[in-house]
PyMOL Python script that loads the backbone (N, CA, C, O; Angstrom):
from pymol import cmd

cmd.read_pdbstr("""\
ATOM      1  N   UNK A   1      -4.244  -0.567  -9.111  1.00  0.00           N
ATOM      2  CA  UNK A   1      -2.279  -0.183  -9.824  1.00  0.00           C
ATOM      3  C   UNK A   1      -0.924  -1.493  -9.997  1.00  0.00           C
ATOM      4  O   UNK A   1       0.021  -1.647 -10.770  1.00  0.00           O
ATOM      5  N   UNK A   2      -1.401  -2.141  -8.983  1.00  0.00           N
ATOM      6  CA  UNK A   2      -0.113  -3.504  -8.459  1.00  0.00           C
ATOM      7  C   UNK A   2      -0.560  -3.996  -8.987  1.00  0.00           C
ATOM      8  O   UNK A   2       0.454  -4.551  -9.411  1.00  0.00           O
ATOM      9  N   UNK A   3      -1.812  -4.755  -9.867  1.00  0.00           N
ATOM     10  CA  UNK A   3      -2.194  -5.534 -10.170  1.00  0.00           C
ATOM     11  C   UNK A   3      -1.508  -5.169 -11.510  1.00  0.00           C
ATOM     12  O   UNK A   3      -0.578  -5.844 -11.951  1.00  0.00           O
ATOM     13  N   UNK A   4      -1.939  -4.211 -12.065  1.00  0.00           N
ATOM     14  CA  UNK A   4      -1.616  -4.152 -13.212  1.00  0.00           C
ATOM     15  C   UNK A   4      -0.026  -3.467 -13.976  1.00  0.00           C
ATOM     16  O   UNK A   4       0.343  -3.279 -15.135  1.00  0.00           O
ATOM     17  N   UNK A   5       0.697  -3.214 -12.371  1.00  0.00           N
ATOM     18  CA  UNK A   5       1.968  -3.040 -12.910  1.00  0.00           C
ATOM     19  C   UNK A   5       2.956  -4.428 -12.776  1.00  0.00           C
ATOM     20  O   UNK A   5       3.794  -4.954 -13.509  1.00  0.00           O
ATOM     21  N   UNK A   6       2.431  -4.700 -11.533  1.00  0.00           N
ATOM     22  CA  UNK A   6       2.924  -6.484 -11.444  1.00  0.00           C
ATOM     23  C   UNK A   6       2.584  -7.774 -12.951  1.00  0.00           C
ATOM     24  O   UNK A   6       3.246  -8.792 -13.151  1.00  0.00           O
ATOM     25  N   UNK A   7       1.783  -7.446 -13.513  1.00  0.00           N
ATOM     26  CA  UNK A   7       1.130  -8.243 -13.990  1.00  0.00           C
ATOM     27  C   UNK A   7       1.656  -8.813 -15.115  1.00  0.00           C
ATOM     28  O   UNK A   7       2.120  -9.942 -15.278  1.00  0.00           O
ATOM     29  N   UNK A   8       1.459  -7.389 -16.292  1.00  0.00           N
ATOM     30  CA  UNK A   8       2.016  -7.251 -17.088  1.00  0.00           C
ATOM     31  C   UNK A   8       3.552  -7.320 -16.769  1.00  0.00           C
ATOM     32  O   UNK A   8       3.776  -8.374 -17.365  1.00  0.00           O
ATOM     33  N   UNK A   9       4.548  -7.019 -16.349  1.00  0.00           N
ATOM     34  CA  UNK A   9       5.925  -7.273 -16.292  1.00  0.00           C
ATOM     35  C   UNK A   9       6.377  -8.631 -15.783  1.00  0.00           C
ATOM     36  O   UNK A   9       7.575  -8.758 -15.529  1.00  0.00           O
ATOM     37  N   UNK A  10       5.725  -9.450 -15.641  1.00  0.00           N
ATOM     38  CA  UNK A  10       6.046 -10.346 -15.524  1.00  0.00           C
ATOM     39  C   UNK A  10       5.967 -11.532 -16.633  1.00  0.00           C
ATOM     40  O   UNK A  10       4.856 -11.641 -17.152  1.00  0.00           O
ATOM     41  N   UNK A  11       7.069 -12.533 -17.129  1.00  0.00           N
ATOM     42  CA  UNK A  11       7.138 -13.066 -18.264  1.00  0.00           C
ATOM     43  C   UNK A  11       5.264 -13.866 -18.086  1.00  0.00           C
ATOM     44  O   UNK A  11       4.613 -13.799 -17.043  1.00  0.00           O
ATOM     45  N   UNK A  12       4.818 -14.492 -19.278  1.00  0.00           N
ATOM     46  CA  UNK A  12       3.678 -15.057 -19.656  1.00  0.00           C
ATOM     47  C   UNK A  12       3.736 -16.391 -18.755  1.00  0.00           C
ATOM     48  O   UNK A  12       2.853 -16.502 -17.905  1.00  0.00           O
ATOM     49  N   UNK A  13       4.682 -17.396 -18.865  1.00  0.00           N
ATOM     50  CA  UNK A  13       5.401 -18.634 -18.104  1.00  0.00           C
ATOM     51  C   UNK A  13       4.966 -18.256 -16.830  1.00  0.00           C
ATOM     52  O   UNK A  13       4.079 -19.072 -16.578  1.00  0.00           O
ATOM     53  N   UNK A  14       5.130 -17.084 -15.368  1.00  0.00           N
ATOM     54  CA  UNK A  14       5.311 -17.068 -14.467  1.00  0.00           C
ATOM     55  C   UNK A  14       4.026 -15.857 -13.559  1.00  0.00           C
ATOM     56  O   UNK A  14       3.992 -15.086 -12.600  1.00  0.00           O
ATOM     57  N   UNK A  15       3.234 -16.325 -14.538  1.00  0.00           N
ATOM     58  CA  UNK A  15       1.844 -14.926 -14.525  1.00  0.00           C
ATOM     59  C   UNK A  15       1.464 -15.419 -13.124  1.00  0.00           C
ATOM     60  O   UNK A  15       1.452 -14.651 -12.162  1.00  0.00           O
ATOM     61  N   UNK A  16       1.070 -17.066 -13.011  1.00  0.00           N
ATOM     62  CA  UNK A  16       1.134 -17.818 -11.857  1.00  0.00           C
ATOM     63  C   UNK A  16       1.726 -16.962 -10.515  1.00  0.00           C
ATOM     64  O   UNK A  16       1.267 -16.169  -9.694  1.00  0.00           O
ATOM     65  N   UNK A  17       2.669 -17.434 -10.722  1.00  0.00           N
ATOM     66  CA  UNK A  17       3.700 -16.667  -9.318  1.00  0.00           C
ATOM     67  C   UNK A  17       3.613 -15.175  -9.025  1.00  0.00           C
ATOM     68  O   UNK A  17       3.638 -14.719  -7.882  1.00  0.00           O
ATOM     69  N   UNK A  18       3.502 -14.404 -10.195  1.00  0.00           N
ATOM     70  CA  UNK A  18       3.227 -12.648  -9.977  1.00  0.00           C
ATOM     71  C   UNK A  18       2.341 -12.499  -9.646  1.00  0.00           C
ATOM     72  O   UNK A  18       2.162 -11.369  -9.192  1.00  0.00           O
ATOM     73  N   UNK A  19       0.823 -13.719  -9.596  1.00  0.00           N
ATOM     74  CA  UNK A  19      -0.517 -12.898  -9.384  1.00  0.00           C
ATOM     75  C   UNK A  19      -0.644 -13.969  -7.744  1.00  0.00           C
ATOM     76  O   UNK A  19      -1.428 -13.563  -6.885  1.00  0.00           O
ATOM     77  N   UNK A  20      -0.165 -14.734  -7.585  1.00  0.00           N
ATOM     78  CA  UNK A  20      -0.414 -14.932  -5.736  1.00  0.00           C
ATOM     79  C   UNK A  20       1.006 -13.673  -5.261  1.00  0.00           C
ATOM     80  O   UNK A  20       0.618 -12.610  -4.777  1.00  0.00           O
ATOM     81  N   UNK A  21       2.309 -13.848  -5.406  1.00  0.00           N
ATOM     82  CA  UNK A  21       3.145 -12.804  -5.151  1.00  0.00           C
ATOM     83  C   UNK A  21       2.260 -11.837  -4.360  1.00  0.00           C
ATOM     84  O   UNK A  21       1.968 -11.692  -3.172  1.00  0.00           O
ATOM     85  N   UNK A  22       1.820 -10.969  -6.032  1.00  0.00           N
ATOM     86  CA  UNK A  22       0.572  -9.731  -6.282  1.00  0.00           C
ATOM     87  C   UNK A  22       0.050  -9.830  -4.710  1.00  0.00           C
ATOM     88  O   UNK A  22       0.356  -9.207  -3.693  1.00  0.00           O
ATOM     89  N   UNK A  23      -0.795 -10.808  -4.964  1.00  0.00           N
ATOM     90  CA  UNK A  23      -1.861 -11.143  -3.721  1.00  0.00           C
ATOM     91  C   UNK A  23      -1.343 -11.531  -2.390  1.00  0.00           C
ATOM     92  O   UNK A  23      -2.206 -11.290  -1.545  1.00  0.00           O
ATOM     93  N   UNK A  24      -0.493 -11.931  -1.981  1.00  0.00           N
ATOM     94  CA  UNK A  24       0.630 -11.705  -0.575  1.00  0.00           C
ATOM     95  C   UNK A  24       0.860 -10.623   0.173  1.00  0.00           C
ATOM     96  O   UNK A  24       0.681 -10.313   1.351  1.00  0.00           O
ATOM     97  N   UNK A  25       1.576  -9.803  -1.396  1.00  0.00           N
ATOM     98  CA  UNK A  25       2.147  -8.583  -1.086  1.00  0.00           C
ATOM     99  C   UNK A  25       0.234  -7.249  -0.261  1.00  0.00           C
ATOM    100  O   UNK A  25      -0.084  -6.601   0.736  1.00  0.00           O
ATOM    101  N   UNK A  26      -0.307  -7.641  -1.580  1.00  0.00           N
ATOM    102  CA  UNK A  26      -1.495  -6.837  -1.365  1.00  0.00           C
ATOM    103  C   UNK A  26      -2.328  -7.136   0.265  1.00  0.00           C
ATOM    104  O   UNK A  26      -3.070  -6.251   0.693  1.00  0.00           O
ATOM    105  N   UNK A  27      -2.109  -8.513   1.130  1.00  0.00           N
ATOM    106  CA  UNK A  27      -3.573  -8.822   1.557  1.00  0.00           C
ATOM    107  C   UNK A  27      -2.105  -8.258   3.202  1.00  0.00           C
ATOM    108  O   UNK A  27      -2.425  -7.966   4.354  1.00  0.00           O
ATOM    109  N   UNK A  28      -0.942  -8.299   2.735  1.00  0.00           N
ATOM    110  CA  UNK A  28      -0.070  -8.259   4.166  1.00  0.00           C
ATOM    111  C   UNK A  28       0.261  -6.850   4.114  1.00  0.00           C
ATOM    112  O   UNK A  28       0.807  -6.393   5.118  1.00  0.00           O
ATOM    113  N   UNK A  29      -0.048  -5.770   2.763  1.00  0.00           N
ATOM    114  CA  UNK A  29       0.151  -4.688   3.555  1.00  0.00           C
ATOM    115  C   UNK A  29      -1.706  -3.665   4.312  1.00  0.00           C
ATOM    116  O   UNK A  29      -1.857  -2.556   4.825  1.00  0.00           O
ATOM    117  N   UNK A  30      -2.701  -4.796   3.977  1.00  0.00           N
ATOM    118  CA  UNK A  30      -3.635  -4.496   4.006  1.00  0.00           C
ATOM    119  C   UNK A  30      -3.577  -4.744   5.876  1.00  0.00           C
ATOM    120  O   UNK A  30      -3.715  -3.861   6.724  1.00  0.00           O
ATOM    121  N   UNK A  31      -3.354  -6.080   6.085  1.00  0.00           N
ATOM    122  CA  UNK A  31      -3.141  -6.155   7.631  1.00  0.00           C
ATOM    123  C   UNK A  31      -1.949  -4.952   7.992  1.00  0.00           C
ATOM    124  O   UNK A  31      -2.441  -4.301   8.913  1.00  0.00           O
ATOM    125  N   UNK A  32      -0.918  -4.522   7.735  1.00  0.00           N
ATOM    126  CA  UNK A  32      -0.340  -3.685   8.751  1.00  0.00           C
ATOM    127  C   UNK A  32      -0.675  -2.494   8.578  1.00  0.00           C
ATOM    128  O   UNK A  32      -0.271  -1.634   9.361  1.00  0.00           O
ATOM    129  N   UNK A  33      -1.282  -2.260   7.785  1.00  0.00           N
ATOM    130  CA  UNK A  33      -2.276  -0.503   7.858  1.00  0.00           C
ATOM    131  C   UNK A  33      -3.433  -0.900   8.871  1.00  0.00           C
ATOM    132  O   UNK A  33      -3.517  -0.345   9.967  1.00  0.00           O
ATOM    133  N   UNK A  34      -4.224  -1.774   8.504  1.00  0.00           N
ATOM    134  CA  UNK A  34      -5.070  -2.191   9.914  1.00  0.00           C
ATOM    135  C   UNK A  34      -4.219  -2.222  11.204  1.00  0.00           C
ATOM    136  O   UNK A  34      -4.638  -1.352  11.967  1.00  0.00           O
ATOM    137  N   UNK A  35      -2.969  -3.041  11.834  1.00  0.00           N
ATOM    138  CA  UNK A  35      -2.321  -3.004  12.727  1.00  0.00           C
ATOM    139  C   UNK A  35      -1.721  -2.095  13.525  1.00  0.00           C
ATOM    140  O   UNK A  35      -1.466  -2.114  14.729  1.00  0.00           O
ATOM    141  N   UNK A  36      -1.442  -0.900  12.255  1.00  0.00           N
ATOM    142  CA  UNK A  36      -1.402   0.635  12.373  1.00  0.00           C
ATOM    143  C   UNK A  36      -1.082   1.544  13.123  1.00  0.00           C
ATOM    144  O   UNK A  36      -0.155   2.023  13.776  1.00  0.00           O
ATOM    145  N   UNK A  37      -2.556   1.694  12.726  1.00  0.00           N
ATOM    146  CA  UNK A  37      -3.853   2.676  12.597  1.00  0.00           C
ATOM    147  C   UNK A  37      -3.911   3.137  14.352  1.00  0.00           C
ATOM    148  O   UNK A  37      -3.892   4.315  14.707  1.00  0.00           O
ATOM    149  N   UNK A  38      -3.993   1.778  15.474  1.00  0.00           N
ATOM    150  CA  UNK A  38      -4.363   2.218  16.180  1.00  0.00           C
ATOM    151  C   UNK A  38      -2.620   2.974  17.247  1.00  0.00           C
ATOM    152  O   UNK A  38      -2.531   3.563  18.324  1.00  0.00           O
ATOM    153  N   UNK A  39      -2.038   2.729  16.679  1.00  0.00           N
ATOM    154  CA  UNK A  39      -0.688   2.475  17.095  1.00  0.00           C
ATOM    155  C   UNK A  39      -0.358   4.743  16.747  1.00  0.00           C
ATOM    156  O   UNK A  39      -0.077   5.696  17.473  1.00  0.00           O
ATOM    157  N   UNK A  40      -0.667   4.517  15.094  1.00  0.00           N
ATOM    158  CA  UNK A  40      -0.270   6.138  14.597  1.00  0.00           C
ATOM    159  C   UNK A  40      -1.178   6.685  15.354  1.00  0.00           C
ATOM    160  O   UNK A  40      -0.797   7.736  15.871  1.00  0.00           O
ATOM    161  N   UNK A  41      -2.522   6.273  15.678  1.00  0.00           N
ATOM    162  CA  UNK A  41      -3.381   7.459  16.604  1.00  0.00           C
ATOM    163  C   UNK A  41      -2.743   7.707  17.746  1.00  0.00           C
ATOM    164  O   UNK A  41      -2.671   8.910  17.995  1.00  0.00           O
ATOM    165  N   UNK A  42      -2.145   6.835  18.706  1.00  0.00           N
ATOM    166  CA  UNK A  42      -2.050   6.809  19.829  1.00  0.00           C
ATOM    167  C   UNK A  42      -2.524   6.269  20.787  1.00  0.00           C
ATOM    168  O   UNK A  42      -2.320   6.823  21.867  1.00  0.00           O
ATOM    169  N   UNK A  43      -3.448   4.810  20.767  1.00  0.00           N
ATOM    170  CA  UNK A  43      -4.114   4.743  21.191  1.00  0.00           C
ATOM    171  C   UNK A  43      -3.523   3.199  21.388  1.00  0.00           C
ATOM    172  O   UNK A  43      -2.698   2.588  20.708  1.00  0.00           O
ATOM    173  N   UNK A  44      -4.472   2.692  22.918  1.00  0.00           N
ATOM    174  CA  UNK A  44      -3.362   1.775  24.122  1.00  0.00           C
ATOM    175  C   UNK A  44      -4.540   0.802  23.903  1.00  0.00           C
ATOM    176  O   UNK A  44      -5.705   1.162  23.734  1.00  0.00           O
ATOM    177  N   UNK A  45      -4.068  -0.571  23.930  1.00  0.00           N
ATOM    178  CA  UNK A  45      -5.123  -1.767  23.690  1.00  0.00           C
ATOM    179  C   UNK A  45      -5.578  -1.813  25.350  1.00  0.00           C
ATOM    180  O   UNK A  45      -4.927  -1.705  26.390  1.00  0.00           O
ATOM    181  N   UNK A  46      -6.785  -1.992  25.104  1.00  0.00           N
ATOM    182  CA  UNK A  46      -7.387  -1.861  26.585  1.00  0.00           C
ATOM    183  C   UNK A  46      -8.397  -0.823  27.168  1.00  0.00           C
ATOM    184  O   UNK A  46      -9.441  -0.898  27.815  1.00  0.00           O
ATOM    185  N   UNK A  47      -7.551   0.272  26.604  1.00  0.00           N
ATOM    186  CA  UNK A  47      -8.292   1.923  26.999  1.00  0.00           C
ATOM    187  C   UNK A  47      -9.304   1.934  26.450  1.00  0.00           C
ATOM    188  O   UNK A  47      -9.484   1.002  25.667  1.00  0.00           O
ATOM    189  N   UNK A  48     -10.534   3.083  26.616  1.00  0.00           N
ATOM    190  CA  UNK A  48     -11.616   3.240  26.429  1.00  0.00           C
ATOM    191  C   UNK A  48     -11.315   4.978  25.770  1.00  0.00           C
ATOM    192  O   UNK A  48     -10.864   5.900  26.449  1.00  0.00           O
ATOM    193  N   UNK A  49     -11.722   5.063  24.244  1.00  0.00           N
ATOM    194  CA  UNK A  49     -10.848   6.580  23.914  1.00  0.00           C
ATOM    195  C   UNK A  49     -12.663   7.333  23.966  1.00  0.00           C
ATOM    196  O   UNK A  49     -13.684   6.802  23.530  1.00  0.00           O
ATOM    197  N   UNK A  50     -12.560   8.343  24.476  1.00  0.00           N
ATOM    198  CA  UNK A  50     -13.036   9.300  24.769  1.00  0.00           C
ATOM    199  C   UNK A  50     -12.828  10.616  23.186  1.00  0.00           C
ATOM    200  O   UNK A  50     -11.745  10.670  22.603  1.00  0.00           O
ATOM    201  N   UNK A  51     -14.201  11.647  22.684  1.00  0.00           N
ATOM    202  CA  UNK A  51     -14.069  11.730  21.581  1.00  0.00           C
ATOM    203  C   UNK A  51     -13.638  12.771  21.003  1.00  0.00           C
ATOM    204  O   UNK A  51     -14.056  13.350  20.000  1.00  0.00           O
ATOM    205  N   UNK A  52     -12.108  13.153  22.209  1.00  0.00           N
ATOM    206  CA  UNK A  52     -11.607  14.448  21.742  1.00  0.00           C
ATOM    207  C   UNK A  52     -10.228  13.776  21.217  1.00  0.00           C
ATOM    208  O   UNK A  52      -9.718  14.206  20.182  1.00  0.00           O
ATOM    209  N   UNK A  53      -9.655  12.757  21.915  1.00  0.00           N
ATOM    210  CA  UNK A  53      -8.981  11.897  22.102  1.00  0.00           C
ATOM    211  C   UNK A  53      -8.866  10.826  20.457  1.00  0.00           C
ATOM    212  O   UNK A  53      -7.856  10.422  19.882  1.00  0.00           O
ATOM    213  N   UNK A  54     -10.054  10.676  20.168  1.00  0.00           N
ATOM    214  CA  UNK A  54     -10.170  10.406  19.220  1.00  0.00           C
ATOM    215  C   UNK A  54     -10.156  11.180  18.057  1.00  0.00           C
ATOM    216  O   UNK A  54      -9.290  11.241  17.184  1.00  0.00           O
ATOM    217  N   UNK A  55     -11.098  11.695  18.144  1.00  0.00           N
ATOM    218  CA  UNK A  55     -10.400  13.061  16.636  1.00  0.00           C
ATOM    219  C   UNK A  55      -9.014  13.574  16.056  1.00  0.00           C
ATOM    220  O   UNK A  55      -8.780  14.029  14.936  1.00  0.00           O
ATOM    221  N   UNK A  56      -7.989  13.336  17.345  1.00  0.00           N
ATOM    222  CA  UNK A  56      -7.047  13.938  17.645  1.00  0.00           C
ATOM    223  C   UNK A  56      -6.174  12.699  17.145  1.00  0.00           C
ATOM    224  O   UNK A  56      -5.065  12.874  16.640  1.00  0.00           O
ATOM    225  N   UNK A  57      -6.584  11.786  17.267  1.00  0.00           N
ATOM    226  CA  UNK A  57      -6.039  10.578  16.973  1.00  0.00           C
ATOM    227  C   UNK A  57      -6.840  10.356  15.098  1.00  0.00           C
ATOM    228  O   UNK A  57      -6.042  10.264  14.165  1.00  0.00           O
ATOM    229  N   UNK A  58      -8.034  10.313  14.867  1.00  0.00           N
ATOM    230  CA  UNK A  58      -8.533  10.592  12.950  1.00  0.00           C
ATOM    231  C   UNK A  58      -7.525  11.439  12.599  1.00  0.00           C
ATOM    232  O   UNK A  58      -6.676  10.893  11.895  1.00  0.00           O
ATOM    233  N   UNK A  59      -7.276  12.888  12.914  1.00  0.00           N
ATOM    234  CA  UNK A  59      -6.343  13.656  12.431  1.00  0.00           C
ATOM    235  C   UNK A  59      -4.566  13.654  12.650  1.00  0.00           C
ATOM    236  O   UNK A  59      -3.667  14.475  12.470  1.00  0.00           O
ATOM    237  N   UNK A  60      -4.657  12.306  13.114  1.00  0.00           N
ATOM    238  CA  UNK A  60      -2.876  11.907  12.718  1.00  0.00           C
ATOM    239  C   UNK A  60      -2.754  10.973  11.770  1.00  0.00           C
ATOM    240  O   UNK A  60      -2.121  11.088  10.721  1.00  0.00           O
ATOM    241  N   UNK A  61      -3.587   9.707  12.277  1.00  0.00           N
ATOM    242  CA  UNK A  61      -3.801   8.740  11.526  1.00  0.00           C
ATOM    243  C   UNK A  61      -3.822   9.332   9.027  1.00  0.00           C
ATOM    244  O   UNK A  61      -3.287   8.958   7.984  1.00  0.00           O
ATOM    245  N   UNK A  62      -4.876  10.422   9.541  1.00  0.00           N
ATOM    246  CA  UNK A  62      -4.954  11.290   8.444  1.00  0.00           C
ATOM    247  C   UNK A  62      -3.464  11.888   7.758  1.00  0.00           C
ATOM    248  O   UNK A  62      -2.934  11.552   6.699  1.00  0.00           O
ATOM    249  N   UNK A  63      -3.157  12.572   8.449  1.00  0.00           N
ATOM    250  CA  UNK A  63      -1.715  13.528   7.874  1.00  0.00           C
ATOM    251  C   UNK A  63      -0.674  12.107   7.669  1.00  0.00           C
ATOM    252  O   UNK A  63       0.159  12.324   6.789  1.00  0.00           O
ATOM    253  N   UNK A  64      -0.517  10.355   8.453  1.00  0.00           N
ATOM    254  CA  UNK A  64       0.153   9.111   8.132  1.00  0.00           C
ATOM    255  C   UNK A  64      -0.369   8.741   6.430  1.00  0.00           C
ATOM    256  O   UNK A  64       0.028   8.592   5.275  1.00  0.00           O
ATOM    257  N   UNK A  65      -0.985   8.739   6.890  1.00  0.00           N
ATOM    258  CA  UNK A  65      -2.027   8.399   4.801  1.00  0.00           C
ATOM    259  C   UNK A  65      -1.002   9.602   3.775  1.00  0.00           C
ATOM    260  O   UNK A  65       0.116   9.617   3.261  1.00  0.00           O
ATOM    261  N   UNK A  66      -2.261  10.564   3.899  1.00  0.00           N
ATOM    262  CA  UNK A  66      -1.333  11.660   2.988  1.00  0.00           C
ATOM    263  C   UNK A  66       0.007  11.532   2.753  1.00  0.00           C
ATOM    264  O   UNK A  66       0.539  11.461   1.645  1.00  0.00           O
ATOM    265  N   UNK A  67       0.765  11.491   4.274  1.00  0.00           N
ATOM    266  CA  UNK A  67       2.309  11.137   3.547  1.00  0.00           C
ATOM    267  C   UNK A  67       2.970   9.797   2.759  1.00  0.00           C
ATOM    268  O   UNK A  67       3.863   9.732   1.914  1.00  0.00           O
ATOM    269  N   UNK A  68       2.329   8.993   3.256  1.00  0.00           N
ATOM    270  CA  UNK A  68       2.278   7.398   2.527  1.00  0.00           C
ATOM    271  C   UNK A  68       2.011   7.735   1.296  1.00  0.00           C
ATOM    272  O   UNK A  68       2.812   7.679   0.362  1.00  0.00           O
ATOM    273  N   UNK A  69       0.784   8.128   1.238  1.00  0.00           N
ATOM    274  CA  UNK A  69       0.831   8.191  -0.600  1.00  0.00           C
ATOM    275  C   UNK A  69       1.404   9.098  -1.418  1.00  0.00           C
ATOM    276  O   UNK A  69       1.454   8.895  -2.631  1.00  0.00           O
ATOM    277  N   UNK A  70       2.188  10.836  -0.525  1.00  0.00           N
ATOM    278  CA  UNK A  70       2.894  11.084  -1.169  1.00  0.00           C
ATOM    279  C   UNK A  70       4.175  10.442  -1.946  1.00  0.00           C
ATOM    280  O   UNK A  70       4.606  10.767  -3.052  1.00  0.00           O
ATOM    281  N   UNK A  71       4.784   9.189  -0.838  1.00  0.00           N
ATOM    282  CA  UNK A  71       6.251   8.689  -0.880  1.00  0.00           C
ATOM    283  C   UNK A  71       5.257   7.543  -1.695  1.00  0.00           C
ATOM    284  O   UNK A  71       5.489   8.023  -2.804  1.00  0.00           O
ATOM    285  N   UNK A  72       4.704   6.861  -1.877  1.00  0.00           N
ATOM    286  CA  UNK A  72       4.013   6.165  -2.501  1.00  0.00           C
ATOM    287  C   UNK A  72       3.947   6.412  -4.076  1.00  0.00           C
ATOM    288  O   UNK A  72       4.362   5.580  -4.883  1.00  0.00           O
ATOM    289  N   UNK A  73       3.453   7.491  -4.393  1.00  0.00           N
ATOM    290  CA  UNK A  73       3.149   8.044  -5.875  1.00  0.00           C
ATOM    291  C   UNK A  73       4.728   8.605  -6.523  1.00  0.00           C
ATOM    292  O   UNK A  73       4.975   8.634  -7.728  1.00  0.00           O
ATOM    293  N   UNK A  74       5.945   9.138  -5.150  1.00  0.00           N
ATOM    294  CA  UNK A  74       6.754   9.874  -5.481  1.00  0.00           C
ATOM    295  C   UNK A  74       7.744   8.251  -6.008  1.00  0.00           C
ATOM    296  O   UNK A  74       8.381   8.356  -7.056  1.00  0.00           O
ATOM    297  N   UNK A  75       7.813   6.656  -5.135  1.00  0.00           N
ATOM    298  CA  UNK A  75       8.152   5.620  -5.396  1.00  0.00           C
ATOM    299  C   UNK A  75       7.784   5.376  -7.101  1.00  0.00           C
ATOM    300  O   UNK A  75       8.605   5.096  -7.975  1.00  0.00           O
ATOM    301  N   UNK A  76       6.020   5.611  -7.301  1.00  0.00           N
ATOM    302  CA  UNK A  76       5.739   4.629  -9.142  1.00  0.00           C
ATOM    303  C   UNK A  76       6.124   5.547  -9.842  1.00  0.00           C
ATOM    304  O   UNK A  76       6.491   5.248 -10.978  1.00  0.00           O
ATOM    305  N   UNK A  77       6.186   7.202  -9.349  1.00  0.00           N
ATOM    306  CA  UNK A  77       6.513   8.185 -10.657  1.00  0.00           C
ATOM    307  C   UNK A  77       8.439   8.096 -11.579  1.00  0.00           C
ATOM    308  O   UNK A  77       8.815   8.289 -12.735  1.00  0.00           O
ATOM    309  N   UNK A  78       9.276   7.644 -10.058  1.00  0.00           N
ATOM    310  CA  UNK A  78      10.890   6.730  -9.896  1.00  0.00           C
ATOM    311  C   UNK A  78      10.588   6.159 -10.662  1.00  0.00           C
ATOM    312  O   UNK A  78      10.521   6.636 -11.795  1.00  0.00           O
ATOM    313  N   UNK A  79      10.254   4.828 -10.388  1.00  0.00           N
ATOM    314  CA  UNK A  79      10.902   3.041 -11.166  1.00  0.00           C
ATOM    315  C   UNK A  79       9.344   2.678 -12.022  1.00  0.00           C
ATOM    316  O   UNK A  79       9.545   1.943 -12.989  1.00  0.00           O
ATOM    317  N   UNK A  80       7.930   3.049 -11.834  1.00  0.00           N
ATOM    318  CA  UNK A  80       7.726   2.514 -12.819  1.00  0.00           C
ATOM    319  C   UNK A  80       7.730   2.813 -14.220  1.00  0.00           C
ATOM    320  O   UNK A  80       7.530   3.933 -14.690  1.00  0.00           O
ATOM    321  N   UNK A  81       8.083   1.244 -15.193  1.00  0.00           N
ATOM    322  CA  UNK A  81       8.337   2.543 -16.564  1.00  0.00           C
ATOM    323  C   UNK A  81       6.899   2.173 -17.491  1.00  0.00           C
ATOM    324  O   UNK A  81       6.126   1.245 -17.252  1.00  0.00           O
ATOM    325  N   UNK A  82       6.819   2.893 -18.290  1.00  0.00           N
ATOM    326  CA  UNK A  82       5.929   3.182 -19.340  1.00  0.00           C
ATOM    327  C   UNK A  82       5.840   2.622 -20.303  1.00  0.00           C
ATOM    328  O   UNK A  82       4.953   2.952 -21.089  1.00  0.00           O
ATOM    329  N   UNK A  83       6.939   1.304 -20.687  1.00  0.00           N
ATOM    330  CA  UNK A  83       7.065   0.152 -21.564  1.00  0.00           C
ATOM    331  C   UNK A  83       6.124  -1.371 -21.209  1.00  0.00           C
ATOM    332  O   UNK A  83       5.725  -2.427 -21.699  1.00  0.00           O
ATOM    333  N   UNK A  84       6.153  -0.404 -19.778  1.00  0.00           N
ATOM    334  CA  UNK A  84       5.457  -1.698 -19.084  1.00  0.00           C
ATOM    335  C   UNK A  84       3.546  -1.783 -19.698  1.00  0.00           C
ATOM    336  O   UNK A  84       2.869  -2.808 -19.778  1.00  0.00           O
ATOM    337  N   UNK A  85       3.171  -0.554 -19.990  1.00  0.00           N
ATOM    338  CA  UNK A  85       1.984  -0.412 -19.968  1.00  0.00           C
ATOM    339  C   UNK A  85       1.234  -0.305 -21.757  1.00  0.00           C
ATOM    340  O   UNK A  85       0.227   0.127 -22.319  1.00  0.00           O
ATOM    341  N   UNK A  86       2.573  -1.050 -22.086  1.00  0.00           N
ATOM    342  CA  UNK A  86       2.170  -0.043 -23.520  1.00  0.00           C
ATOM    343  C   UNK A  86       2.878  -1.963 -23.895  1.00  0.00           C
ATOM    344  O   UNK A  86       2.421  -2.317 -24.981  1.00  0.00           O
ATOM    345  N   UNK A  87       3.210  -2.373 -23.662  1.00  0.00           N
ATOM    346  CA  UNK A  87       3.284  -4.107 -23.890  1.00  0.00           C
ATOM    347  C   UNK A  87       4.286  -4.119 -24.636  1.00  0.00           C
ATOM    348  O   UNK A  87       4.270  -4.823 -25.646  1.00  0.00           O
ATOM    349  N   UNK A  88       5.457  -3.296 -24.293  1.00  0.00           N
ATOM    350  CA  UNK A  88       6.832  -3.663 -25.054  1.00  0.00           C
ATOM    351  C   UNK A  88       7.488  -3.924 -24.273  1.00  0.00           C
ATOM    352  O   UNK A  88       8.658  -3.794 -24.632  1.00  0.00           O
ATOM    353  N   UNK A  89       7.349  -4.358 -22.997  1.00  0.00           N
ATOM    354  CA  UNK A  89       8.674  -4.782 -22.287  1.00  0.00           C
ATOM    355  C   UNK A  89       9.371  -5.705 -22.862  1.00  0.00           C
ATOM    356  O   UNK A  89       8.681  -6.649 -23.247  1.00  0.00           O
ATOM    357  N   UNK A  90      10.899  -5.821 -23.143  1.00  0.00           N
ATOM    358  CA  UNK A  90      11.691  -6.854 -23.654  1.00  0.00           C
ATOM    359  C   UNK A  90      12.132  -7.870 -22.633  1.00  0.00           C
ATOM    360  O   UNK A  90      12.549  -7.458 -21.551  1.00  0.00           O
ATOM    361  N   UNK A  91      12.083  -9.030 -22.856  1.00  0.00           N
ATOM    362  CA  UNK A  91      12.533 -10.570 -22.093  1.00  0.00           C
ATOM    363  C   UNK A  91      13.336 -10.128 -21.004  1.00  0.00           C
ATOM    364  O   UNK A  91      13.835 -10.947 -20.233  1.00  0.00           O
TER     365      UNK A  91
END
""", "prot")
cmd.dss("prot")
cmd.show_as("cartoon", "prot")
cmd.util.cbc("prot")
cmd.orient("prot")
């Protein structure tokens, strides 16, 4: 969805830059998500986690992920224009 939105919205002469920015943003988001999962789950570095707290942490992260999906969907619904997908974007 990010690529399908970012690349058609860019002027064709800026396609390379738009692709590079899209790639950088996607990779940065993935790295942040992987770094935040243990923090959101309430785990501390270097400590082992028993099954009970592991399950609790999983549930906590699942709720955070659902909330993030709702926020992302709301932002997409609000700000992504339909004309981008129809090929009618004015320069």
